[in-house]
Structures are given as C-alpha cells and as structure tokens.
C-alpha positions in Angstrom: 24.1 17.6 59.5 22.5 18.3 62.7 20.3 15.5 62.3 22.8 12.8 62.4 24.6 14.6 65.3 21.0 14.2 66.9 20.4 10.5 66.8 24.6 9.6 67.1 24.7 6.1 68.8 27.2 6.8 71.6 30.5 4.2 71.9 28.6 2.0 74.5 25.7 1.7 72.1 27.8 1.2 69.3 30.2 -2.2 71.1 26.3 -3.5 72.3 25.8 -3.4 68.2 29.1 -4.8 67.2 28.3 -7.5 70.6 25.0 -8.3 69.0 26.5 -8.8 65.3 29.5 -10.6 67.0 27.1 -13.8 68.3 25.2 -13.5 65.0 28.6 -14.1 63.3 29.6 -17.3 65.6 26.4 -18.6 64.9 26.4 -18.8 61.0 30.0 -19.5 61.1 29.8 -21.5 63.6 33.3 -24.3 63.0 33.8 -22.7 60.3 37.9 -22.2 60.3 38.4 -19.5 57.4 35.9 -17.1 59.0 37.3 -18.0 62.5 41.1 -17.2 61.6 39.5 -14.0 60.4 37.7 -12.9 63.1 40.6 -13.9 65.5 42.9 -12.1 63.7 40.6 -8.9 63.6 40.2 -9.1 67.5 43.9 -9.6 68.2 44.8 -6.4 66.2 42.6 -4.4 68.1 43.7 -6.0 71.6 47.0 -5.0 70.2 46.1 -1.4 69.4 44.8 -1.0 72.9 48.1 -2.5 74.5 50.1 -0.3 72.2 48.9 2.7 74.4 48.2 1.4 77.4 52.3 1.3 78.9 53.0 4.8 78.0 49.5 6.2 79.4 50.8 4.3 82.8 53.9 5.7 83.0 53.4 9.3 82.0 50.7 9.9 84.1 52.3 8.0 87.1 55.3 9.7 87.0 53.4 13.5 86.7 51.3 12.5 89.4 53.3 11.0 92.2 55.5 13.4 91.1 52.9 16.5 91.4 52.0 14.6 95.0 55.8 14.7 95.9 55.7 13.4 99.5 57.3 10.4 100.1 55.3 10.3 103.0 51.8 10.7 101.4 52.6 7.9 98.9 53.2 5.4 102.2 49.6 6.3 103.2 47.8 6.3 99.9 49.4 2.9 98.8 48.9 1.3 101.7 45.2 2.3 102.2 45.0 1.3 98.5 46.4 -2.7 99.0 44.2 -2.4 102.7 41.4 -1.6 100.6 41.5 -4.2 97.8 41.9 -7.4 100.2 39.2 -5.7 101.8 37.7 -5.9 98.7 38.4 -9.0 97.6 37.9 -11.0 100.7 34.2 -9.8 101.0 33.7 -11.4 97.3 35.4 -14.7 97.8 32.9 -15.4 100.7 30.2 -13.8 98.8 30.8 -16.1 96.0 31.3 -19.4 98.7 27.9 -17.8 100.7 26.1 -18.2 96.9 27.5 -21.3 96.1 26.2 -23.4 99.0 22.9 -21.8 99.5 21.9 -22.4 95.5 24.6 -25.7 95.3 24.6 -24.8 91.2 27.3 -28.2 91.1 24.2 -30.6 92.2 21.8 -29.5 88.8 24.9 -31.2 86.1 26.2 -34.5 85.5 30.0 -33.2 85.4 30.5 -36.6 83.3 28.2 -35.8 80.4 30.1 -32.5 79.8 32.7 -31.7 76.7 36.4 -31.7 78.0 38.4 -29.1 76.8 42.2 -28.6 76.5 43.6 -26.7 79.4 47.5 -27.6 78.9 48.3 -23.8 78.4 46.4 -23.1 81.7 48.7 -25.8 83.1 51.5 -25.1 81.9 51.2 -21.5 83.2 50.3 -22.5 87.0 52.9 -24.9 87.3 55.3 -22.3 86.8 53.7 -19.5 88.5 53.6 -22.3 91.2 57.1 -23.3 91.1 57.6 -19.7 91.3 56.5 -19.3 94.6 55.4 -15.7 96.4 58.9 -14.5 96.9 59.8 -14.7 93.1 56.8 -12.6 92.4 57.5 -10.1 95.0 61.1 -9.8 93.6 60.1 -9.8 90.3 58.1 -6.4 91.2 61.6 -4.9 91.5 62.6 -4.1 87.3 66.0 -4.9 86.9 65.8 -3.4 83.4 62.7 -1.1 82.9 63.2 -0.8 79.0 62.8 -4.7 79.1 59.8 -4.5 81.3 58.0 -2.2 78.9 58.3 -4.4 75.9 56.8 -7.5 77.9 54.0 -5.4 79.5 54.9 -6.0 82.9 52.6 -3.7 84.4 54.2 -4.0 87.9 57.3 -3.2 87.6 56.6 -0.5 85.3 54.6 1.2 87.8 57.2 0.3 90.7 59.7 2.2 88.6 57.7 5.2 87.3 56.0 5.8 91.1 60.2 6.5 91.7 60.8 8.0 88.9 58.0 10.4 90.1 59.5 10.9 93.6 63.4 11.6 91.8 61.5 14.1 89.5 59.7 16.2 92.8 63.0 15.8 94.3 65.2 18.0 91.8 63.0 21.3 91.8 62.2 23.1 89.0 64.5 21.2 86.5 62.7 18.5 87.7 59.8 20.8 86.0 61.0 20.1 82.2 60.3 16.7 83.1 56.9 16.8 83.9 55.7 19.4 81.0 57.1 16.6 78.4 55.2 13.7 80.1 51.9 15.7 80.2 52.4 16.3 76.8 52.9 13.2 75.7 50.4 11.7 78.3 47.8 14.2 76.2 49.0 12.9 73.0 48.2 8.9 74.0 44.7 10.4 75.5 44.2 11.1 71.8 45.4 8.4 70.3 43.1 6.6 72.6 39.9 8.5 71.4 41.2 7.4 67.8 41.7 3.9 68.7 38.3 3.7 70.5 36.3 4.0 66.9 37.1 1.0 66.0 36.0 -0.8 69.1 32.8 -2.1 67.5 34.7 -3.8 65.0 37.1 -5.5 67.9 34.3 -6.4 69.9 32.2 -7.9 66.7 35.7 -10.1 65.9 36.5 -11.2 69.6 32.6 -12.7 70.3 32.4 -13.8 66.9 35.7 -16.4 67.4 34.1 -17.5 70.3 30.9 -18.2 69.2 32.2 -19.8 66.3 34.5 -21.8 68.0 31.6 -22.9 70.9 28.4 -22.9 69.4 25.5 -21.8 71.4 24.4 -26.0 72.2 28.0 -26.1 74.1 26.6 -23.4 76.4 22.9 -24.7 77.7 24.7 -27.3 79.9 26.3 -25.0 82.2 23.7 -22.1 81.6 22.6 -22.3 85.5 25.7 -21.8 86.5 26.8 -18.8 84.0 23.8 -17.1 85.1 24.6 -17.4 88.9 28.0 -16.0 87.9 26.3 -13.2 86.5 23.7 -12.9 89.1 26.2 -12.7 92.0 28.4 -10.3 90.3 25.2 -8.1 89.7 24.3 -8.6 93.6 28.2 -7.4 94.8 28.3 -4.4 92.5 24.6 -2.9 93.7 24.7 -4.0 97.3 28.6 -4.0 98.3 30.2 -1.6 96.2 26.4 0.5 96.8 27.1 0.0 100.4 30.8 1.3 100.1 30.0 3.9 98.0 26.8 5.1 99.8 29.3 5.4 103.2 31.7 7.7 101.5 28.7 9.8 100.2 28.4 9.5 96.5 26.3 7.0 94.0 27.4 4.0 93.0 24.6 4.8 89.6 26.4 8.2 89.2 29.9 5.9 89.1 28.4 3.9 86.7 27.2 6.4 84.2 30.4 8.0 84.3 32.3 4.4 83.7 28.8 2.5 81.1 31.1 2.9 78.3 34.2 1.7 79.5 32.7 -1.6 81.7 30.6 -2.3 77.9 34.2 -2.3 76.7 35.4 -4.3 79.2 32.8 -6.3 79.1 32.7 -7.3 75.5 37.0 -7.8 75.1 36.7 -9.3 78.1 40.3 -7.1 78.6 40.8 -4.8 81.7 43.7 -3.3 79.5 41.0 -2.1 76.9 39.5 -0.1 80.0 42.5 1.5 81.3 43.3 4.3 79.2 39.7 5.8 79.3 39.1 4.8 82.1 42.3 7.1 83.8 40.8 10.1 81.3 37.3 9.6 83.0 38.3 9.0 86.5 40.6 12.3 86.0 37.3 13.9 84.4 35.1 12.7 87.5 36.7 14.6 90.3 39.3 12.5 91.1 43.4 13.5 91.6 45.9 12.7 89.0 47.5 11.4 91.5 45.4 9.5 93.2 44.2 8.1 89.8 47.0 7.1 88.2 48.6 5.2 90.9 45.3 3.3 91.8 43.6 2.5 88.4 46.8 0.5 87.7 48.2 -0.9 91.3 44.1 -1.7 90.9 44.6 -3.4 87.3 47.1 -6.4 89.0 45.5 -6.5 92.5 41.6 -5.4 92.9 40.3 -7.9 90.9 36.9 -9.0 92.5 35.1 -10.2 89.9 38.0 -12.7 89.6 37.5 -13.6 93.0 33.9 -14.2 92.8 34.3 -16.7 90.1 37.3 -18.6 91.7 35.1 -19.3 94.9 31.8 -20.1 92.7 33.9 -22.3 90.5 35.8 -24.2 92.9 32.6 -25.3 95.0 30.7 -25.3 91.5 33.2 -28.3 90.5 33.3 -30.1 94.6 29.3 -29.9 94.0 29.6 -32.1 90.9 32.0 -34.1 91.8 29.7 -35.0 95.1 32.8 -33.6 97.5 30.9 -32.5 100.8 33.2 -29.6 102.0 33.4 -29.0 105.9 33.5 -25.3 107.2 37.5 -26.1 107.8 37.9 -27.2 104.5 35.9 -24.2 102.8 38.1 -21.6 105.3 41.3 -22.8 103.9 39.8 -22.3 100.6 39.5 -18.9 101.7 43.0 -18.3 102.4 44.1 -20.4 99.8 42.5 -18.0 97.5 43.1 -15.1 98.9 46.9 -15.9 98.5 47.4 -17.2 95.1 45.0 -14.8 93.8 47.5 -12.3 94.5 50.5 -14.2 94.1 48.7 -14.9 90.0 47.4 -11.7 89.1 48.6 -10.7 86.4 49.5 -13.7 84.5 47.3 -15.0 81.2 44.5 -16.4 82.0 45.3 -15.6 85.5 41.4 -16.7 87.1 41.5 -20.1 85.1 45.3 -20.2 86.7 44.6 -19.5 90.4 41.5 -22.6 90.1 44.5 -24.7 88.8 46.1 -23.5 91.8 43.1 -24.0 94.1 40.9 -27.1 93.3 43.6 -29.3 94.5 43.3 -28.6 98.0 40.1 -29.1 98.8 40.1 -33.1 96.8 38.8 -31.9 93.2 40.3 -33.6 90.1 42.2 -31.3 87.6 40.5 -32.6 85.3 37.4 -31.6 86.7 38.6 -27.8 85.3 38.1 -29.3 81.2 34.8 -29.2 81.9 34.4 -25.8 82.3 37.0 -24.4 80.3 34.9 -23.7 77.1 32.8 -20.9 78.9 35.7 -19.3 80.4 35.4 -17.1 78.5 32.1 -16.1 79.1 31.8 -16.1 82.2 35.8 -13.5 81.8 33.3 -10.8 80.2 31.3 -10.7 82.9 34.2 -10.8 85.4 36.2 -8.3 83.9 33.4 -5.6 83.9 33.1 -6.6 87.3 37.4 -5.7 87.8 36.6 -2.3 85.9 33.9 -0.9 87.9 35.7 -2.4 91.4 38.9 -0.1 90.1 36.7 3.2 89.4 35.0 2.8 92.9 38.6 2.1 94.8 39.7 5.4 93.3 36.7 7.6 94.1 36.9 6.1 97.7 40.8 6.7 98.1 40.1 10.3 96.4 38.2 11.2 99.2 39.6 9.6 102.4 42.9 12.0 101.1 40.5 15.0 100.2 41.5 15.0 96.6 38.1 14.6 95.5 36.8 17.6 93.4 33.0 18.1 94.5 31.8 20.6 92.2 34.2 19.1 89.0 32.4 15.6 89.9 29.2 17.5 89.9 29.6 19.3 86.4 30.7 16.2 85.0 27.3 14.3 85.7 25.2 17.4 84.7 27.4 17.1 81.4 27.1 13.2 81.1 23.1 13.7 81.4 22.6 16.4 78.9 24.3 14.5 76.7 22.1 11.6 76.9 19.2 13.9 76.7 20.2 15.1 73.2 20.7 12.0 72.1 
C-alpha cells in the first residue's frame, strides 16, 4: 500500500496522460462519426458535471466572503481596484499581441485561399445578437430580474451581483445573519468535497474532449496554420513569464510559486478549454494559498467574465494575422482604432459562448478584413482556446493575490506553509 502511494500520479499528470491518449484516439478515429459522437458525449458530460458545481460554490463562497467583509465602502474599494487592474492587464495583453503580430508577421507566410474553410454561422448569430444588444443592454443585464432564472441559465454576472448584495444584507442584520453564513459555509464545504470527487474523472473528460477535436480536424489540417498557433502560444508564455512576472515581483512574490500552486488547475483549464472547469478548485487553492476568502470569492468569479488576458492576446494577434493574410496594410491610426475597439468589445461580449471568436467577428470589419477570413481559422480555434483559457486562469489567480496583498489580506505565513506542503508532496511522489 505504501509503495502504491509513493508512485501515485498527481491530478496534473493524470490529465496530461489523458491529453496524450485523447490525441492518439483522435488520430485513430479520424472522421469516425460513431467514435466522435461517443467522445463528444463523454466530454459534454464532464463539462456538465463541472457546471453543476460552479454556481453553488460561487453563491455560497461569495455571499459568506462579502458578509464577513461587511463594509460596503471596502467592497467598493476592492471592486474599483479589481476592475482597474483587469482593464490595465487586458490592455497590455492586447498591445503585446499587436506588437508580436507586427514584428513576426504570421499572415505573410500563408496563402489564405489555400486553407480549408469552416462553418461559423453559429458564431455569426451570437455576434449579431451581442452587437444588436449593445453595451447598455450588457450593463443592464448584470442586474437580475429573477435570480433563480439567472442560476438556471448559468448567467454568472447577475448571480455575482445578487450574491454581493445578499452578503451585505446578511452582514447588516448582525447575529441573525450568522445562521445564513453558517449554512452557506457548510454548503461551500460540501460542494468542495463534490468537486474533489468530480476531479477523479477529469482525465477521462479531457481525453474525450481533445480526442473529438483531433478526430474532427485531423493533424494534417493544422500544418498550414502551425506558425500562427506556435506564435500565439509563445506570446502567451511571454506574457505570463515577463509581464505577469513583473506584476508579481512588484507585489513581492514569485510568479513561479503561484504557478506551482495552480499547476493542476492550469492544466485542467488548458486541456478542457474551459475556465469553468478550474473555477471551483481555484477558489479553494487561493484560500489555502493565503488570500482572504472575501477577496478570493469576489475576484475569481468576476475575473471569469472580465479578466481574459489570454483571449485579449489572441484577438489582437488573430485580427492582424488576417489583415496580413489578405495583404491589408494597417496604419498606426487604424491599429490604435483596433486597440480601442478590442478594449470595448472584449468586455461587452465576455461570457457569451465562444466569446473570443465572437469578439473577432465584431472587430475585423473595423479594419477592412473580410468576415469570411474567419472561416479559415475557425478550425484551430479550439486548439488556441486551450492556451488562452490557461492564461486566463493564471491571470485570475495573479489578480487575486495582487488585490489580496493591496488590501493587506494575504497571509504570508499561510502562503509559505502551503508552498512547503506542495514541495514536500512533490518530493514524496
């Protein structure tokens, strides 16, 4: 028994093995409709399991965290800091993507007309609906007219909005609110236990999700766009190591220590291309890492919608990639216009299905790129989405620590103890 435990694989390694097996299965069952349907259904069931536990955790943790915070002025200060931080980092990510595209010019190395097109009608309909709704509709949609309807549809921002006010109301009634706090705290503990059970099937879900992607596309279809994919991943890695590393250094901690803490969640987000998959464990990990529960419960769910650094990199890089592929020269003024448009559209459409691709649809027309160009990169969207989702998750964990430290709600001793535990567990393995 001891020997078995000594060689037990961590969740991260199990997911990576599932990822490799998924690629192998995808190659074996290329264009096999029966296998594709089976893998699609298994992957969908795993994502559904994650979605089942996300909102109960967000509501319980956020309500308890805000109730313990108890001060509306403090909440306003934390909220203001969080949104400003999100906007600054997202803008840096957009600018980085544009600089990389201008320097390396990935669109100059392909013949756009030789690529295979994909159906993007579903994205077009989503983009049209989002554009027709406008920014005011998005803002008004944050306020729920029916909280339970928002829960049933999985609409995150109205749920966060209600939970914040419910937490403040719970704090305002004093001792009577303790019953609610204890109940919701118990619910959160139950849901974290359920999360641990669900994570045992994560490798199977990951295997199915990547398998269906490879089986549908085939590895040969990726070759013409290989340079663009590699450049996108290199840019995302640069953003994490350099720019996030600088922010971490400013606030006196190491980005690599943070990556050690969330490595399993980053791998899970990468392999499933779903931020939701990592959200429950992220809340738990950041609390164990030393950030106060109130900060964690507010920043991470909000960042799920507004702090999408990986998506911002991809959107700017892809927009210029398509312009170069169509031999459209963009002046400095046009690129600045693109920057402003991306800053607006990326926030207005965050949270809709396929948000990054939808943002591109709403953006490329402003720089004269034919919308049909997006049909040529739709096939690789899932593969790039894996990388940008992982960056989004890392960015949200970084934001949580930064806001926690800025509010003096980061327990250094707890953080060091947790890091030592992680290193000790690694040494035992």
